[in-house]
C-alpha positions in Angstrom: 103.0 90.9 66.3 106.2 91.5 64.3 108.0 94.7 64.5 108.9 96.5 61.3 112.6 96.0 60.6 112.9 98.3 57.6 112.5 102.1 57.7 109.3 103.5 56.3 109.2 104.7 52.7 107.9 107.7 51.0 105.2 106.4 48.6 102.3 107.5 50.7 101.6 109.6 53.8 98.7 107.7 55.2 100.4 104.4 55.9 101.6 105.3 59.4 98.0 106.4 60.3 96.6 103.1 58.9 99.0 101.0 61.0 98.5 103.1 64.2 94.7 103.2 63.9 94.5 99.5 63.1 96.5 98.8 66.3 94.4 101.2 68.4 91.3 99.3 67.3 93.0 96.0 68.0 92.3 94.8 64.4 94.6 92.2 63.0 95.8 92.7 59.4 93.9 89.6 58.2 90.7 91.0 59.8 91.2 94.4 58.1 91.9 92.6 54.8 88.7 90.5 55.2 86.6 93.7 55.7 88.2 95.4 52.7 87.6 92.3 50.6 83.9 92.4 51.5 83.9 96.0 50.2 85.4 94.8 46.9 89.0 95.8 47.6 91.4 93.1 46.4 94.4 93.6 48.7 96.7 90.9 50.1 98.7 90.9 53.3 101.9 92.0 51.5 100.1 94.9 49.9 98.7 96.1 53.3 102.1 95.7 54.9 103.6 97.8 52.1 100.9 100.5 52.5 101.6 100.6 56.3 105.3 100.7 55.6 104.7 103.6 53.1 106.4 101.7 50.3 103.3 101.3 48.2 101.0 104.0 46.8 97.4 103.9 47.9 94.6 104.2 45.3 91.8 106.6 46.0 89.2 103.8 46.3 91.5 102.0 48.7 91.8 105.1 50.8 88.0 105.5 51.0 87.5 101.9 52.0 90.3 102.1 54.6 88.8 105.2 56.1 85.4 103.5 56.3 86.7 100.3 57.9 88.9 102.2 60.4 86.1 104.5 61.3 87.6 107.8 60.3 87.5 110.4 57.5 89.9 110.4 54.7 91.0 113.9 55.8 91.9 112.5 59.3 94.3 110.0 57.6 96.4 112.9 56.3 96.7 114.8 59.6 100.1 114.7 61.3 100.4 112.7 64.5 100.7 115.0 67.5 104.0 114.8 69.3 104.0 113.0 72.6 103.9 115.2 75.7 107.1 115.3 77.7 
């Protein structure tokens, strides 16, 4: 797995959640893309990477499909990550 070299952007606020949740579920990007394509979402690996890097906006229909595949609600995708305990 490659580590993001560029800083995250400001085009969406759900990208970090998508990346974190996908990794928690041990889903590869290509597998997530396959599941999205089955749902009719035409997204390529570059597009998903840009969403996760917060440098591409997310359409409402993409958000709904991502939530379904990642097993969460759309509202959960907007919640802030809790700070790590020290």
